[in-house]
Short mmCIF file of the C-alpha atoms (twelve columns), coordinates in Angstrom:
data_MODEL
# 
_entry.id   MODEL 
# 
loop_
_atom_site.group_PDB 
_atom_site.id 
_atom_site.type_symbol 
_atom_site.label_atom_id 
_atom_site.label_alt_id 
_atom_site.label_comp_id 
_atom_site.label_asym_id 
_atom_site.label_seq_id 
_atom_site.Cartn_x 
_atom_site.Cartn_y 
_atom_site.Cartn_z 
_atom_site.pdbx_PDB_model_num 
ATOM 1   C CA . MET A 1   3.864   104.678 23.570  1 
ATOM 2   C CA . SER A 2   1.870   105.799 21.621  1 
ATOM 3   C CA . SER A 3   -1.880  104.591 21.075  1 
ATOM 4   C CA . ASP A 4   -1.378  104.851 17.174  1 
ATOM 5   C CA . HIS A 5   1.702   102.150 17.780  1 
ATOM 6   C CA . ALA A 6   -0.559  99.628  19.614  1 
ATOM 7   C CA . SER A 7   -3.295  99.645  17.746  1 
ATOM 8   C CA . PHE A 8   -0.728  98.659  14.366  1 
ATOM 9   C CA . PHE A 9   0.738   96.195  16.854  1 
ATOM 10  C CA . ILE A 10  -2.130  94.112  17.300  1 
ATOM 11  C CA . GLU A 11  -3.414  93.860  14.047  1 
ATOM 12  C CA . ARG A 12  -0.308  93.115  13.084  1 
ATOM 13  C CA . ARG A 13  0.034   90.290  14.928  1 
ATOM 14  C CA . VAL A 14  -3.736  89.566  14.194  1 
ATOM 15  C CA . ALA A 15  -2.927  89.412  10.676  1 
ATOM 16  C CA . VAL A 16  0.323   86.888  11.480  1 
ATOM 17  C CA . ALA A 17  -1.900  84.648  13.200  1 
ATOM 18  C CA . LEU A 18  -4.839  84.284  10.015  1 
ATOM 19  C CA . LEU A 19  -1.895  83.738  7.767   1 
ATOM 20  C CA . VAL A 20  -0.409  80.444  9.784   1 
ATOM 21  C CA . LEU A 21  -4.344  79.224  10.389  1 
ATOM 22  C CA . MET A 22  -4.749  80.133  6.549   1 
ATOM 23  C CA . VAL A 23  -1.832  77.676  5.674   1 
ATOM 24  C CA . SER A 24  -2.648  75.041  8.244   1 
ATOM 25  C CA . ALA A 25  -6.160  74.621  7.028   1 
ATOM 26  C CA . CYS A 26  -4.830  74.166  3.514   1 
ATOM 27  C CA . GLY A 27  -2.096  71.703  4.747   1 
ATOM 28  C CA . ALA A 28  -4.886  69.435  6.215   1 
ATOM 29  C CA . ASP A 29  -6.411  69.362  3.025   1 
ATOM 30  C CA . GLU A 30  -3.261  67.533  0.671   1 
ATOM 31  C CA . PRO A 31  -3.872  63.801  0.974   1 
ATOM 32  C CA . ALA A 32  -1.139  61.782  2.989   1 
ATOM 33  C CA . PRO A 33  1.091   59.594  0.016   1 
ATOM 34  C CA . PRO A 34  0.020   56.350  -0.944  1 
ATOM 35  C CA . ILE A 35  1.459   53.488  1.746   1 
ATOM 36  C CA . ILE A 36  3.533   51.124  -1.421  1 
ATOM 37  C CA . ARG A 37  3.279   47.127  0.125   1 
ATOM 38  C CA . HIS A 38  5.834   45.176  -0.928  1 
ATOM 39  C CA . VAL A 39  5.106   42.037  -2.152  1 
ATOM 40  C CA . GLU A 40  6.220   38.328  -3.370  1 
ATOM 41  C CA . THR A 41  5.231   37.776  -6.507  1 
ATOM 42  C CA . VAL A 42  6.304   35.210  -8.841  1 
ATOM 43  C CA . VAL A 43  5.671   35.074  -13.109 1 
ATOM 44  C CA . LEU A 44  3.799   31.884  -14.080 1 
ATOM 45  C CA . SER A 45  5.885   29.063  -16.428 1 
ATOM 46  C CA . ASP A 46  4.086   25.940  -18.528 1 
ATOM 47  C CA . GLY A 47  3.562   23.462  -15.471 1 
ATOM 48  C CA . SER A 48  2.254   20.953  -18.540 1 
ATOM 49  C CA . SER A 49  6.175   19.028  -19.292 1 
ATOM 50  C CA . ASN A 50  7.259   15.663  -17.550 1 
ATOM 51  C CA . ARG A 51  8.198   15.673  -14.218 1 
ATOM 52  C CA . GLU A 52  9.050   14.528  -10.770 1 
ATOM 53  C CA . ARG A 53  6.062   12.071  -9.187  1 
ATOM 54  C CA . ARG A 54  6.036   10.571  -5.939  1 
ATOM 55  C CA . PHE A 55  3.542   7.427   -5.053  1 
ATOM 56  C CA . PRO A 56  3.099   5.728   -1.839  1 
ATOM 57  C CA . ALA A 57  4.699   2.507   -1.582  1 
ATOM 58  C CA . GLU A 58  5.170   -0.608  1.243   1 
ATOM 59  C CA . LEU A 59  8.045   -2.908  0.843   1 
ATOM 60  C CA . ARG A 60  6.678   -6.949  1.016   1 
ATOM 61  C CA . ALA A 61  9.175   -9.761  0.701   1 
ATOM 62  C CA . ALA A 62  9.458   -10.992 -2.976  1 
ATOM 63  C CA . GLU A 63  8.512   -14.614 -1.547  1 
ATOM 64  C CA . ARG A 64  5.561   -15.126 0.811   1 
ATOM 65  C CA . ALA A 65  3.033   -18.120 1.006   1 
ATOM 66  C CA . PRO A 66  0.916   -19.166 3.371   1 
ATOM 67  C CA . LEU A 67  1.689   -22.556 4.178   1 
ATOM 68  C CA . SER A 68  -0.963  -25.508 4.629   1 
ATOM 69  C CA . PHE A 69  -1.597  -29.149 4.380   1 
ATOM 70  C CA . GLU A 70  -2.249  -31.022 0.663   1 
ATOM 71  C CA . ILE A 71  -4.557  -33.200 3.649   1 
ATOM 72  C CA . GLY A 72  -6.142  -33.200 5.973   1 
ATOM 73  C CA . GLY A 73  -5.981  -33.678 9.371   1 
ATOM 74  C CA . VAL A 74  -5.002  -33.284 13.370  1 
ATOM 75  C CA . VAL A 75  -2.570  -31.643 13.917  1 
ATOM 76  C CA . SER A 76  0.092   -32.768 15.385  1 
ATOM 77  C CA . SER A 77  2.577   -30.281 16.042  1 
ATOM 78  C CA . VAL A 78  3.774   -26.171 14.781  1 
ATOM 79  C CA . ARG A 79  7.076   -26.058 15.345  1 
ATOM 80  C CA . LEU A 80  8.014   -22.323 14.852  1 
ATOM 81  C CA . GLU A 81  6.484   -19.167 16.660  1 
ATOM 82  C CA . ILE A 82  6.117   -15.805 14.554  1 
ATOM 83  C CA . GLY A 83  9.486   -14.319 14.203  1 
ATOM 84  C CA . ASP A 84  11.485  -17.775 14.583  1 
ATOM 85  C CA . ARG A 85  13.414  -18.736 11.027  1 
ATOM 86  C CA . PHE A 86  13.720  -21.542 8.828   1 
ATOM 87  C CA . LEU A 87  15.405  -22.900 5.873   1 
ATOM 88  C CA . ALA A 88  14.682  -24.212 2.659   1 
ATOM 89  C CA . GLY A 89  13.045  -27.664 3.675   1 
ATOM 90  C CA . GLN A 90  12.777  -27.463 6.886   1 
ATOM 91  C CA . VAL A 91  9.971   -28.959 8.963   1 
ATOM 92  C CA . VAL A 92  7.819   -26.552 10.596  1 
ATOM 93  C CA . ALA A 93  4.715   -28.881 11.918  1 
ATOM 94  C CA . THR A 94  2.977   -32.143 11.338  1 
ATOM 95  C CA . LEU A 95  0.058   -34.182 11.196  1 
ATOM 96  C CA . ASN A 96  -1.024  -36.943 13.278  1 
ATOM 97  C CA . ASP A 97  -0.225  -39.483 10.865  1 
ATOM 98  C CA . THR A 98  -1.419  -43.058 13.332  1 
ATOM 99  C CA . GLN A 99  -3.961  -43.740 10.231  1 
ATOM 100 C CA . GLN A 100 -1.974  -43.210 7.002   1 
ATOM 101 C CA . ARG A 101 0.941   -45.177 8.726   1 
ATOM 102 C CA . LEU A 102 -1.379  -47.789 8.867   1 
ATOM 103 C CA . SER A 103 -2.933  -47.372 5.632   1 
ATOM 104 C CA . ALA A 104 1.511   -47.295 3.980   1 
ATOM 105 C CA . ARG A 105 1.379   -50.653 6.140   1 
ATOM 106 C CA . ALA A 106 -1.228  -52.588 4.589   1 
ATOM 107 C CA . ALA A 107 -0.457  -51.522 0.848   1 
ATOM 108 C CA . SER A 108 3.282   -52.882 1.544   1 
ATOM 109 C CA . ALA A 109 1.626   -56.439 3.036   1 
ATOM 110 C CA . ASP A 110 -0.836  -56.081 -0.449  1 
ATOM 111 C CA . LEU A 111 2.616   -55.919 -2.469  1 
ATOM 112 C CA . LEU A 112 4.406   -58.543 -0.878  1 
ATOM 113 C CA . GLU A 113 0.989   -60.725 -1.491  1 
ATOM 114 C CA . THR A 114 0.287   -59.930 -5.006  1 
ATOM 115 C CA . THR A 115 4.594   -59.980 -5.291  1 
ATOM 116 C CA . ALA A 116 4.719   -63.951 -4.229  1 
ATOM 117 C CA . THR A 117 1.597   -64.784 -6.239  1 
ATOM 118 C CA . SER A 118 3.120   -63.221 -9.344  1 
ATOM 119 C CA . GLU A 119 6.205   -65.132 -8.876  1 
ATOM 120 C CA . ASN A 120 3.866   -68.447 -8.742  1 
ATOM 121 C CA . ALA A 121 2.021   -67.844 -11.458 1 
ATOM 122 C CA . SER A 122 5.396   -67.143 -13.898 1 
ATOM 123 C CA . ILE A 123 7.128   -70.635 -12.943 1 
ATOM 124 C CA . ASP A 124 3.268   -72.394 -13.845 1 
ATOM 125 C CA . TYR A 125 3.424   -70.712 -16.554 1 
ATOM 126 C CA . GLY A 126 6.916   -71.407 -17.772 1 
ATOM 127 C CA . ARG A 127 7.033   -75.145 -16.283 1 
ATOM 128 C CA . LYS A 128 3.531   -75.868 -18.284 1 
ATOM 129 C CA . ALA A 129 5.253   -73.790 -21.771 1 
ATOM 130 C CA . SER A 130 8.668   -76.066 -21.697 1 
ATOM 131 C CA . LEU A 131 6.063   -78.894 -22.119 1 
ATOM 132 C CA . ALA A 132 4.670   -77.416 -25.281 1 
ATOM 133 C CA . GLY A 133 4.387   -80.196 -28.035 1 
ATOM 134 C CA . SER A 134 4.391   -83.003 -26.357 1 
ATOM 135 C CA . GLY A 135 1.198   -83.723 -25.865 1 
ATOM 136 C CA . ALA A 136 1.456   -83.886 -21.561 1 
ATOM 137 C CA . VAL A 137 -0.183  -80.555 -21.793 1 
ATOM 138 C CA . ALA A 138 -3.291  -79.280 -23.179 1 
ATOM 139 C CA . PRO A 139 -2.334  -76.188 -24.733 1 
ATOM 140 C CA . ALA A 140 -5.517  -73.601 -23.761 1 
ATOM 141 C CA . ALA A 141 -3.849  -74.826 -20.289 1 
ATOM 142 C CA . ILE A 142 -0.664  -73.604 -21.607 1 
ATOM 143 C CA . ASP A 143 -2.571  -70.096 -22.355 1 
ATOM 144 C CA . ALA A 144 -4.361  -70.159 -19.591 1 
ATOM 145 C CA . ALA A 145 -1.515  -70.661 -17.206 1 
ATOM 146 C CA . GLU A 146 0.251   -67.317 -19.322 1 
ATOM 147 C CA . ALA A 147 -3.006  -64.950 -19.222 1 
ATOM 148 C CA . LEU A 148 -3.083  -66.407 -15.171 1 
ATOM 149 C CA . SER A 149 1.471   -64.799 -15.468 1 
ATOM 150 C CA . ARG A 150 0.063   -61.009 -16.645 1 
ATOM 151 C CA . SER A 151 -2.717  -60.245 -14.250 1 
ATOM 152 C CA . ALA A 152 -0.574  -61.568 -11.328 1 
ATOM 153 C CA . LEU A 153 2.124   -58.836 -12.473 1 
ATOM 154 C CA . ALA A 154 -0.050  -55.865 -13.285 1 
ATOM 155 C CA . ARG A 155 -1.309  -56.946 -10.003 1 
ATOM 156 C CA . VAL A 156 1.608   -56.794 -8.832  1 
ATOM 157 C CA . ALA A 157 1.825   -52.695 -10.248 1 
ATOM 158 C CA . ALA A 158 -1.043  -51.701 -9.087  1 
ATOM 159 C CA . SER A 159 -0.226  -52.714 -5.612  1 
ATOM 160 C CA . ARG A 160 3.328   -51.364 -5.412  1 
ATOM 161 C CA . ALA A 161 1.526   -48.093 -6.864  1 
ATOM 162 C CA . GLN A 162 -0.635  -47.878 -4.102  1 
ATOM 163 C CA . LEU A 163 2.261   -48.288 -1.454  1 
ATOM 164 C CA . SER A 164 3.460   -45.598 -3.364  1 
ATOM 165 C CA . ARG A 165 0.632   -43.516 -2.428  1 
ATOM 166 C CA . ALA A 166 0.362   -44.848 0.710   1 
ATOM 167 C CA . GLU A 167 3.859   -43.397 1.485   1 
ATOM 168 C CA . GLU A 168 3.614   -39.733 0.069   1 
ATOM 169 C CA . THR A 169 0.056   -39.237 1.892   1 
ATOM 170 C CA . VAL A 170 3.547   -40.210 5.063   1 
ATOM 171 C CA . ALA A 171 4.907   -37.142 3.897   1 
ATOM 172 C CA . GLN A 172 2.212   -35.077 3.596   1 
ATOM 173 C CA . THR A 173 1.509   -35.129 7.484   1 
ATOM 174 C CA . GLN A 174 4.791   -33.334 7.430   1 
ATOM 175 C CA . LEU A 175 4.518   -30.280 6.569   1 
ATOM 176 C CA . ARG A 176 8.120   -29.134 4.632   1 
ATOM 177 C CA . ALA A 177 8.763   -24.726 3.924   1 
ATOM 178 C CA . PRO A 178 9.484   -24.467 0.265   1 
ATOM 179 C CA . PHE A 179 12.149  -21.313 1.210   1 
ATOM 180 C CA . ALA A 180 14.233  -20.535 3.750   1 
ATOM 181 C CA . GLY A 181 12.561  -17.491 5.798   1 
ATOM 182 C CA . GLU A 182 10.821  -15.616 8.470   1 
ATOM 183 C CA . VAL A 183 6.940   -16.903 10.275  1 
ATOM 184 C CA . THR A 184 4.746   -14.049 9.984   1 
ATOM 185 C CA . GLU A 185 2.030   -15.679 11.053  1 
ATOM 186 C CA . ARG A 186 0.944   -18.667 13.121  1 
ATOM 187 C CA . LEU A 187 -2.648  -19.627 12.616  1 
ATOM 188 C CA . VAL A 188 -3.306  -22.788 14.033  1 
ATOM 189 C CA . GLU A 189 -2.866  -24.921 17.332  1 
ATOM 190 C CA . PRO A 190 -1.763  -27.949 17.993  1 
ATOM 191 C CA . ALA A 191 -5.092  -31.412 18.446  1 
ATOM 192 C CA . GLU A 192 -6.755  -28.476 15.394  1 
ATOM 193 C CA . VAL A 193 -8.810  -30.538 12.462  1 
ATOM 194 C CA . VAL A 194 -7.387  -28.717 9.494   1 
ATOM 195 C CA . GLN A 195 -8.424  -29.264 5.994   1 
ATOM 196 C CA . PRO A 196 -6.699  -29.623 2.899   1 
ATOM 197 C CA . GLY A 197 -5.502  -26.256 1.665   1 
ATOM 198 C CA . GLN A 198 -5.585  -24.522 5.545   1 
ATOM 199 C CA . ALA A 199 -3.502  -21.964 5.884   1 
ATOM 200 C CA . VAL A 200 -1.202  -23.151 9.177   1 
ATOM 201 C CA . LEU A 201 2.012   -20.588 8.839   1 
ATOM 202 C CA . ARG A 202 2.165   -17.293 7.176   1 
ATOM 203 C CA . VAL A 203 5.912   -16.673 6.000   1 
ATOM 204 C CA . ILE A 204 8.055   -14.424 4.018   1 
ATOM 205 C CA . GLY A 205 11.253  -15.517 2.056   1 
ATOM 206 C CA . THR A 206 14.638  -13.648 3.059   1 
ATOM 207 C CA . LYS A 207 16.909  -14.518 0.347   1 
ATOM 208 C CA . GLY A 208 14.387  -13.578 -2.196  1 
ATOM 209 C CA . GLY A 209 14.710  -9.827  -1.809  1 
ATOM 210 C CA . PHE A 210 11.478  -7.370  -1.790  1 
ATOM 211 C CA . GLU A 211 8.968   -5.380  -3.766  1 
ATOM 212 C CA . ALA A 212 7.660   -2.216  -4.112  1 
ATOM 213 C CA . VAL A 213 3.926   -2.529  -4.588  1 
ATOM 214 C CA . ILE A 214 2.124   1.120   -5.507  1 
ATOM 215 C CA . ASP A 215 -1.762  1.699   -6.488  1 
ATOM 216 C CA . VAL A 216 -1.359  4.410   -9.227  1 
ATOM 217 C CA . PRO A 217 -4.856  6.151   -11.702 1 
ATOM 218 C CA . GLU A 218 -5.991  4.854   -14.848 1 
ATOM 219 C CA . LYS A 219 -4.023  7.719   -16.784 1 
ATOM 220 C CA . TRP A 220 -0.569  6.962   -15.848 1 
ATOM 221 C CA . ARG A 221 -1.234  2.823   -15.602 1 
ATOM 222 C CA . GLY A 222 -0.635  3.191   -19.123 1 
ATOM 223 C CA . THR A 223 2.750   4.715   -18.889 1 
ATOM 224 C CA . ILE A 224 4.819   1.921   -16.954 1 
ATOM 225 C CA . ARG A 225 5.884   -0.608  -18.041 1 
ATOM 226 C CA . GLU A 226 7.348   -3.509  -17.295 1 
ATOM 227 C CA . GLY A 227 11.215  -2.039  -17.087 1 
ATOM 228 C CA . THR A 228 10.849  0.691   -15.918 1 
ATOM 229 C CA . ARG A 229 13.273  2.608   -13.788 1 
ATOM 230 C CA . GLY A 230 12.748  4.164   -10.605 1 
ATOM 231 C CA . ARG A 231 13.850  4.496   -7.215  1 
ATOM 232 C CA . PHE A 232 12.493  3.697   -3.981  1 
ATOM 233 C CA . GLU A 233 12.971  6.440   -0.882  1 
ATOM 234 C CA . PRO A 234 12.410  4.359   2.560   1 
ATOM 235 C CA . GLY A 235 9.970   5.910   5.306   1 
ATOM 236 C CA . ASN A 236 13.219  5.989   7.165   1 
ATOM 237 C CA . GLY A 237 15.526  7.803   6.208   1 
ATOM 238 C CA . GLY A 238 17.725  5.310   4.446   1 
ATOM 239 C CA . PRO A 239 19.161  5.722   0.823   1 
ATOM 240 C CA . PRO A 240 17.352  5.523   -2.552  1 
ATOM 241 C CA . LEU A 241 17.407  1.988   -3.618  1 
ATOM 242 C CA . VAL A 242 16.734  1.733   -7.535  1 
ATOM 243 C CA . ALA A 243 13.705  -0.022  -8.039  1 
ATOM 244 C CA . VAL A 244 12.388  -1.944  -11.924 1 
ATOM 245 C CA . ALA A 245 8.309   -2.509  -12.686 1 
ATOM 246 C CA . LYS A 246 7.710   -6.057  -13.046 1 
ATOM 247 C CA . GLN A 247 4.113   -6.163  -13.164 1 
ATOM 248 C CA . VAL A 248 0.820   -3.438  -13.581 1 
ATOM 249 C CA . GLY A 249 -2.332  -4.367  -13.002 1 
ATOM 250 C CA . ALA A 250 -4.994  -4.978  -15.481 1 
ATOM 251 C CA . GLY A 251 -7.977  -5.061  -12.860 1 
ATOM 252 C CA . ALA A 252 -8.562  -1.211  -10.976 1 
ATOM 253 C CA . GLY A 253 -8.925  -1.864  -6.993  1 
ATOM 254 C CA . THR A 254 -12.494 -0.142  -5.281  1 
ATOM 255 C CA . ALA A 255 -11.059 2.670   -4.834  1 
ATOM 256 C CA . GLY A 256 -10.389 3.141   -8.557  1 
ATOM 257 C CA . LEU A 257 -6.160  2.946   -8.533  1 
ATOM 258 C CA . TYR A 258 -4.090  -0.015  -10.465 1 
ATOM 259 C CA . PRO A 259 -0.924  -2.074  -8.104  1 
ATOM 260 C CA . VAL A 260 1.992   -2.102  -9.868  1 
ATOM 261 C CA . VAL A 261 4.528   -4.094  -8.103  1 
ATOM 262 C CA . PHE A 262 8.522   -2.942  -8.427  1 
ATOM 263 C CA . ASP A 263 11.945  -4.665  -7.550  1 
ATOM 264 C CA . VAL A 264 13.193  -3.574  -4.698  1 
ATOM 265 C CA . LEU A 265 17.420  -4.050  -5.784  1 
ATOM 266 C CA . GLY A 266 19.313  -4.084  -2.799  1 
ATOM 267 C CA . ALA A 267 16.968  -4.232  -0.428  1 
ATOM 268 C CA . ASN A 268 18.218  -7.327  1.394   1 
ATOM 269 C CA . ALA A 269 21.795  -5.078  2.129   1 
ATOM 270 C CA . GLY A 270 19.997  -1.539  3.121   1 
ATOM 271 C CA . GLY A 271 18.590  -3.164  6.752   1 
ATOM 272 C CA . LEU A 272 14.782  -3.416  5.008   1 
ATOM 273 C CA . SER A 273 11.687  -4.714  6.228   1 
ATOM 274 C CA . ALA A 274 8.547   -6.781  5.160   1 
ATOM 275 C CA . GLY A 275 6.050   -4.350  6.005   1 
ATOM 276 C CA . GLN A 276 7.414   -0.847  6.261   1 
ATOM 277 C CA . ARG A 277 6.706   2.530   3.814   1 
ATOM 278 C CA . GLY A 278 8.360   4.693   1.009   1 
ATOM 279 C CA . GLU A 279 8.017   6.362   -1.772  1 
ATOM 280 C CA . ILE A 280 8.706   5.028   -5.652  1 
ATOM 281 C CA . ILE A 281 9.812   7.897   -7.697  1 
ATOM 282 C CA . LEU A 282 9.546   7.819   -11.046 1 
ATOM 283 C CA . GLU A 283 11.159  10.864  -13.013 1 
ATOM 284 C CA . ASN A 284 9.002   11.141  -15.962 1 
ATOM 285 C CA . ALA A 285 5.996   10.735  -15.269 1 
ATOM 286 C CA . PRO A 286 2.990   12.395  -17.235 1 
ATOM 287 C CA . ALA A 287 1.022   15.325  -15.060 1 
ATOM 288 C CA . GLU A 288 -1.742  17.297  -15.716 1 
ATOM 289 C CA . SER A 289 -1.169  19.880  -18.170 1 
ATOM 290 C CA . GLY A 290 -1.608  23.755  -16.849 1 
ATOM 291 C CA . LEU A 291 -0.143  26.526  -15.378 1 
ATOM 292 C CA . ILE A 292 1.832   26.302  -11.698 1 
ATOM 293 C CA . VAL A 293 0.637   28.604  -8.842  1 
ATOM 294 C CA . PRO A 294 2.819   28.096  -5.092  1 
ATOM 295 C CA . SER A 295 -0.546  26.931  -2.965  1 
ATOM 296 C CA . ALA A 296 -0.226  29.586  -0.482  1 
ATOM 297 C CA . ALA A 297 -1.368  31.800  -3.383  1 
ATOM 298 C CA . ILE A 298 -4.606  30.429  -3.990  1 
ATOM 299 C CA . ILE A 299 -7.137  32.351  -2.529  1 
ATOM 300 C CA . ALA A 300 -10.463 30.942  -1.599  1 
ATOM 301 C CA . GLY A 301 -13.585 32.261  -2.719  1 
ATOM 302 C CA . PRO A 302 -17.373 31.910  -2.602  1 
ATOM 303 C CA . ASN A 303 -19.403 29.265  -3.785  1 
ATOM 304 C CA . ARG A 304 -16.380 27.057  -3.404  1 
ATOM 305 C CA . SER A 305 -14.915 29.439  -6.274  1 
ATOM 306 C CA . ALA A 306 -10.848 30.167  -5.855  1 
ATOM 307 C CA . TYR A 307 -8.880  33.337  -7.157  1 
ATOM 308 C CA . VAL A 308 -5.337  35.097  -7.277  1 
ATOM 309 C CA . ALA A 309 -3.673  38.450  -7.411  1 
ATOM 310 C CA . VAL A 310 -2.227  39.334  -10.288 1 
ATOM 311 C CA . VAL A 311 0.152   42.195  -10.879 1 
ATOM 312 C CA . ASP A 312 0.573   44.647  -13.553 1 
ATOM 313 C CA . PRO A 313 3.839   44.244  -14.395 1 
ATOM 314 C CA . ARG A 314 3.576   48.137  -15.504 1 
ATOM 315 C CA . SER A 315 1.294   50.252  -12.848 1 
ATOM 316 C CA . GLY A 316 1.889   47.426  -10.797 1 
ATOM 317 C CA . GLN A 317 -2.050  47.497  -9.918  1 
ATOM 318 C CA . VAL A 318 -3.539  44.938  -8.453  1 
ATOM 319 C CA . SER A 319 -5.704  42.530  -9.769  1 
ATOM 320 C CA . ARG A 320 -8.438  39.450  -9.626  1 
ATOM 321 C CA . ARG A 321 -8.433  36.177  -11.601 1 
ATOM 322 C CA . THR A 322 -10.236 33.585  -10.961 1 
ATOM 323 C CA . VAL A 323 -9.157  29.938  -11.355 1 
ATOM 324 C CA . VAL A 324 -9.840  26.620  -11.950 1 
ATOM 325 C CA . LEU A 325 -7.338  24.023  -10.095 1 
ATOM 326 C CA . GLY A 326 -5.991  21.138  -11.031 1 
ATOM 327 C CA . GLU A 327 -4.333  18.325  -9.147  1 
ATOM 328 C CA . LEU A 328 -1.825  19.720  -5.952  1 
ATOM 329 C CA . THR A 329 2.082   18.979  -6.513  1 
ATOM 330 C CA . ASP A 330 5.101   18.908  -5.236  1 
ATOM 331 C CA . GLY A 331 6.169   22.512  -6.662  1 
ATOM 332 C CA . GLY A 332 2.410   23.868  -6.262  1 
ATOM 333 C CA . VAL A 333 -1.023  23.984  -7.522  1 
ATOM 334 C CA . ILE A 334 -1.554  23.232  -11.324 1 
ATOM 335 C CA . VAL A 335 -4.168  25.826  -12.555 1 
ATOM 336 C CA . ARG A 336 -6.542  24.821  -15.406 1 
ATOM 337 C CA . SER A 337 -7.639  27.914  -16.754 1 
ATOM 338 C CA . GLY A 338 -7.927  31.470  -15.472 1 
ATOM 339 C CA . LEU A 339 -4.574  32.335  -16.207 1 
ATOM 340 C CA . THR A 340 -1.517  32.566  -18.680 1 
ATOM 341 C CA . GLN A 341 1.992   32.705  -19.395 1 
ATOM 342 C CA . GLY A 342 4.188   35.047  -17.974 1 
ATOM 343 C CA . MET A 343 1.692   36.699  -15.490 1 
ATOM 344 C CA . ARG A 344 3.042   37.519  -12.017 1 
ATOM 345 C CA . VAL A 345 1.302   36.174  -9.510  1 
ATOM 346 C CA . VAL A 346 1.286   37.023  -5.588  1 
ATOM 347 C CA . ALA A 347 2.628   34.206  -4.053  1 
ATOM 348 C CA . MET A 348 1.210   35.007  -0.645  1 
ATOM 349 C CA . GLY A 349 -0.739  37.424  1.401   1 
ATOM 350 C CA . GLY A 350 -2.926  38.242  -1.906  1 
ATOM 351 C CA . ASP A 351 -6.239  38.444  0.336   1 
ATOM 352 C CA . LEU A 352 -4.489  41.379  2.108   1 
ATOM 353 C CA . LEU A 353 -4.139  43.068  -0.874  1 
ATOM 354 C CA . LYS A 354 -7.710  45.332  -2.798  1 
ATOM 355 C CA . VAL A 355 -8.028  45.696  -6.020  1 
ATOM 356 C CA . GLY A 356 -6.443  49.024  -8.048  1 
ATOM 357 C CA . GLU A 357 -3.739  48.428  -4.938  1 
ATOM 358 C CA . VAL A 358 -0.547  49.697  -6.171  1 
ATOM 359 C CA . VAL A 359 2.408   47.014  -4.819  1 
ATOM 360 C CA . ASN A 360 6.370   46.665  -5.784  1 
ATOM 361 C CA . PRO A 361 7.354   43.177  -5.586  1 
ATOM 362 C CA . VAL A 362 10.118  42.755  -3.681  1 
ATOM 363 C CA . ASN A 363 12.183  40.183  -6.183  1 
ATOM 364 C CA . ASP A 364 12.435  40.835  -9.706  1 
ATOM 365 C CA . GLY A 365 9.837   37.725  -10.837 1 
ATOM 366 C CA . VAL A 366 11.964  34.023  -10.925 1 
ATOM 367 C CA . ARG A 367 10.487  32.158  -12.813 1 
ATOM 368 C CA . ARG A 368 10.420  30.158  -9.346  1 
ATOM 369 C CA . PHE A 369 8.460   27.212  -10.555 1 
ATOM 370 C CA . ASN A 370 10.374  26.075  -13.753 1 
ATOM 371 C CA . ASP A 371 10.785  22.352  -14.117 1 
# 
């Protein structure tokens, strides 16, 4: 091969190598295509309409009472333990009745005495009254005999009343159950001295049904009235039961909440017990006005602020909107301001997106939070 041909091939190879290098360099300057994330979004709808509300509730027996003696004294016996059942009218505790029985016997003897005195006075008055006008008995003596007879009758009535009170006191040494039920607390023991009205046992009724008690804020208290219907869902997963409001508290407790009492219908047949917890559910309880946003869509900002990621429906670009939050509901968080109805919000992972980033919603904007 001649030197001219060799030079030609060398120059040609050099030219090809330079061309490849130029093409490679041009390709390196071209930007890589952007990666478009797929995100789940929701289209906001108004959450201000009435909806279902849930309130923590506790069951209690409709019939419940602390049992106490009407008089004081030394406890002779307490016949029931915690958990024992009893019948209406059953004697559940007694006091030492020695003094009361002595008083009753004394009152009985006094009645016998005054009765005898009254009978003698009545006979004397009758005898003298029969001689009126004969001159054998002075009119004054007849009047005196009549007054004495009436006085004796009054003493008989007083003695009879005293005996009745003494017998009632004897009966009060026995503490009787006002209804059929079960003992929940035993508060005193035999030989203890109790005062009138001091609780001896705490009991609940077994046939009077159950009540559910909830506490509600002021803004909901006015919407619940006697007869308002809802349902009670036991915490143990049992079937729901009809609940009817029967008392709405007029005064707030220490937490500023108002007690509301519901009758729970059919609770006796549901295997429930006092103290069991659950929820009272009201179908049309008022809610705070605003837009409902999924809890996972809320992104914490500085100084206790909050924002959400919003997707532009035309460009798909992400922006951030600062929001003012309201109450937490079963469906999400109510946003008081910062958003408008119809906006498309990133349901989760919004904190991973940059402002201006283009995303592709994986759904079609289904209004998941419609009421």
